[in-house]
N, C-alpha and C positions, 0 to 999 in steps of 0.2 A: 267316192267309194262304190265299188261294185257289190251289187246285192247277190248273195248266195242263197239259192233255193233251199228251203228247209227239207229235210228227209221226209218223203211222203208217208203219211200215217198208214196208208194201204200197202206200203212196200215192206212194213215190218213183219219179219217172218215169226210165225207162231205167237205166243203170249196171248192167246185168245181171251182168257179171263181178264187179264189186265186191260186189253183194249176194250172189251165189252163194259167193264166197270167204269172206265173213263167215259165211254159214250154216254152210258146211262146217267152219269152225273152232269153231263153237259145238257142233256134232254131235261133233267130235273134236278137242278142245283139243291133243292131242299132234301135230297137224300142223305146229306151229311158228309159228303166227301168219300174218298177211297184211301185206304192205307195199302201201300205196295211193299211187301216184305221180299227181300231177296238180296242175293250177292251182286256185286258191282259188275257192270258190263252186260246187263241183261235188258237194255233198252228202255229203262225206266224214264229217264229225262228226255230221251229221244222221242218217246211216245207222247209225252205231255206237250212238248213243244210243237210236234207234228199235228196234234189234235187242234191246237189253237190256230195253227196255219191253215188247217183244212176248212175251217168255217169261213163263209163269206163275211164281208164287213157289215158291222151293225150300225144302226142309227142312234146317236147319243145327242144329248142336250149340249150344244156348243158352249165351251168354257166351263161346264160343270165339273168339279172335281171328283164327282161320284159317277160320271158317265150315265146319267139317268136316261132311261128310255123315254123318248117324247110321247110315245103312244100309251104308256102305262102309268097313268096319274097316281094309281094307288101306291106306287112305290117311289115317288118323286121325293127329293130332299126338300128342305124348307126353302132354299134359294129358288129352286125350279118352280115350286108352287107360287111363290111371290112373283117371280118374273112372269110366269104364265097369266096371272091375274092382272098384271099391269099391261102386258103387250098382247094379250089375247093370243098366245101361242108361244112356242119356243123355238129359237134358231137351232137348226139341226146340221150336223155333220156326220160323215161316215168314218168309222175307224174299225181297225181290225181287232178281234179279240186278242189279248196278249197274256203272256205269263209273268205274273209278279212273283219274284222269288224273295222269300223270307230267310235271311241269314240266321244261323243257329244263335249267333250272339245278340239278336234283336231284343231290346228291352219292351216292356209293356206299352210304354208311351210311344215308341217307334211303331208299334203294331196298331194300337187303337186310335192314336192321335192325342192331342193335348188341348185343354181349355185354358185360355188366358184369364185367370181369376181376377187379377189386378184390373184388366180392361173391363171386365163384366161389373166390377164394383164402381169404377170411376165413371164408365159410359152408360152403364145400365143396359148393355147389350152383349150378347154372346160372341166370342171370338174364337173360332175353332181351327186349329192347325191340323189338317188331315194326316193320317198315318197310312200304313200299308193296307189296312182293311178298306180305306177309301179308294186306293188305287185298284184294289182287287174286285170292287163291285162290278158285276157282269164280266169278269175275266176269271182266269185260273190263278189260284194262289198256291205256289208250289214250295213245299218245305222239304228239302233234302236232309236226311238223318234227323228226322222229327224226334226220334227217341232221345237225342242229345239236347233238345230244347228244354227250357225251363217249364216245369209242369203247370205253372200258373198261366204262362203264355199259351200252351197248348189248350188249356181249359177255355181261355178267352176266344181262341180261334174256333173251337168247336161249338161254343155258345152262338157265336155270330153265324157259322155255317148252318146250324140247325134252325135259327130264327130268322136269318135273312136281315138282320138289323144289328148295327153296332151302336151301343150306348155308353157314353162316357160321362162319369159323374165325379166332380170335385168340389169340396166345400159347399154342398147343397145345390150347386149348379149342374144341370145335365144337358147333354146334347146327343141327339140321335141321328143316324144317317143310314140309308140302305146299305146292305152289305150282302148281297146275293152273289156268291162266288163259288166256284168248284174247287173245294179243298183236296189237294193231293199231297199226302205225306209219303215219303219213302224212307226205309230203314234197312240196315243190315242186322239181323238178330244177333250175329256174333258180337256186336259193338254195344249190346245192351238192349233192353226191352222198354216198353211203355207200361205204366201202371195200369192194372186191369180196369179201374174205374174210368180211365181216359180211353183205353182201347175200346170199351164198350160203346163209346159215344161216336166212333166213326160209323158211317152208314155201311160201307162195304170194305172188305179186305181180300186181297188176293196175294198169293205167294208166287214168286217168279224164279226161274232157275234157267241156266244155260240149256239149250236143246241137247238132248241125248241121242238123237238120231243122226248119224254121220252126214246123210244126204241133206238134212236141214241145216246142219252147221256149214256145209260147203255152200248152201244157197245163201246164208247169212253173209259169207265172205264175199261171194260173187257180187251180191247186191251192194254191199258197202264199197267194194273196189270200183264198181261201175259208177256209183254216186260221186265218189271222190274224184274219179277221172273226168266227168263231165256232169256237174250237178244239174244243169238245166235240161240236157237231154234225158237224164235219168228221171227227173220229175215229169217231163212231158209223157213218158211211157205209162205213168200212172194217173194222168189227168182225168180220164174218163171215170176210172174207179173213185178217185177223190171226189169228183163232182156228184156222182151217184150217192156216195155215202153222206156227203154234206146235205144233200136234198132229203135223205131219209131222216137225218137227225132234225132238220128244221120242220119236216112234217110231223115227226113224232112229237116234238115240243108243242106244235099247234094242236095235235090230237089228244094229248095227255088229259086236259080237262074234261073230255068226253068219255073217258075210260070208266067203265063200271065193273063192279065185282059182286059176286053173289055171296049170300051169308054163309053158304056151305064152305066156301073157300076162306073166309074169315075164321070159321071154326077150324078148318084145316090147320091154319097158321098158328092158332091158339094152342091146339093139341100138340103140334110140333114143338112149340116152346116149352110146353109142360114135360113132354117126353124127354127133352134134352136138358131139362132142369136149369134153364137159363135165368138170370136175375131180371126182375122187373119186366116192363112191357115193351121196352124199346126194341127188342128182337122181333116180336110180332108185328109191330107197326112198320118197321123197316122192311121186313120180308113182303108185306102187302104193298108198300109204296114201290118197292123195287119190282115186284110182279106187275104193277100197273104201268110202270115205266117200260118194262119189257114188251108188254102188250102193245103200247103206243108205238115202239120201235118196230114191232112186226106189222104195224099198219091196221091193227084191230082195235076194237072199242070195248071187247068184253074179255076179262081175264079168264085164262083157262088153267087147268090143274098143272100143266107143264110149265107155265109161267111161274107159279108159286115154287115148283121144284127147282127151277133154275135160280130163282131168287134166293132160296134157301142156301145154296152153294156159295153165294156171294155175301150174304148178310149174316150167316151164322158162325162160321168156323172160328172167328176171333172173339166170340162171346162165350165159349166153352169155359166152365169153371176150371181153375188150375190150382193144384196143390203147389206149395213151395218147391222150386227147382224142377218143376214139370211143365211141359207144353200143354196147353189145352188143345185137344184134338176133337174133331167132329166125328162121332160114330155115325157113319153113313147108314149102317144096318138099322139103327133106330129110326132114322129118317125114312128109309124105304118101308119100314113096318107101319109107320104112320100113313104113308101114301097108299099102302096096300089096303088100309082099311076104308079108304075113300070111296 
C-alpha cells in the first residue's frame, strides 16, 4: 500500500488563529484543548492531521497501552512503574503522534475504558480494558461535531484534558492512568451549540470561515490542486518550513517550565475578567497559561503585555455570558480599555 503524504501544516492558507491555538495546545496540553467553530470546508480536520504529522517521532514505553514517556516517571502508568522497578528501565520504541478520532456515537465506557469487577472480586487484582482516552495519551483526540456528543461524555473529556488523568470507578474499585492529550473539538454552530457550562471548560476557542479575499481563495485552490497532482513533490516544497516549525514547538515545550510572569500581569488578567464579567476564575487562569505558552513559543522566558493581549483573544470569546437566543460576543473595546490602564 502506497503512503500518501499528509497535507503540510505550513501549506494551509490563512486560518492563523486556528493554527496558533492548535500549536499552543501541543506545546502545553494542559491548556484544556481548543474548540473550532465554523462551516464545513475550512481546513479544520486537515489542520489537525497535518499538525500530528508535522511533529517528529516520540519515544514511548514499548507495549504500554498508554504510550508512557520513558523519561517522565511522574506520569507513568502502574504497569510502567512496576516494569521499571523490576527491569531497572523501560524498553523503548519510537512512534509518531497520531490523531485518535472519537465518534459522536461513542459511549462513556468506550471513551474512559472498563473495569472487570468480576475479575477483581475473584482474583483480587484490577483488570482494566483501555478506552479511547488511553489511546489518546500523548496524542491528539479529535471530536468532529462535538456539539452533537452526549453532554456527559463531553464532561468526561474535559475533565481528563484539564487534569491529565483518567480515573474509572466501578463498585468501589478505581483505576487511574495518564491522559495528557490535545483535545480538539469542531462544530458547525448552525447544527446546534454546546451548553455554556461545557463551553467554558474548553481552554481556547476560535472561529473559522472561508477566506473572503479572492487572491487567497485562488491560492487555496492552487495548493490543493498541486497537492492532489503530486503529493510527495508538494510536501517536499514545504519541508524546510515544516522542520523549522517542528523545532520551534519542541523548543517551546522544553522552555515552558522556565517561563515567569510578573504580578502586574496577573493583576491585568484579573481586571480583564472582572471588566468582562466572566464567571468563576477559569478565564483568568487560562489567559495566564496561554500567555506563558505564547511566551515559550516566541523563545522568551518572561511574559509581556502583548502575550496577555493575544492570549485574551483566544481564551475569552467563548466565555462571554449569553442571554437565551443570543450569541456571547467579546466586547473588544472593554478589553482595550483595560490594557490602556496598564
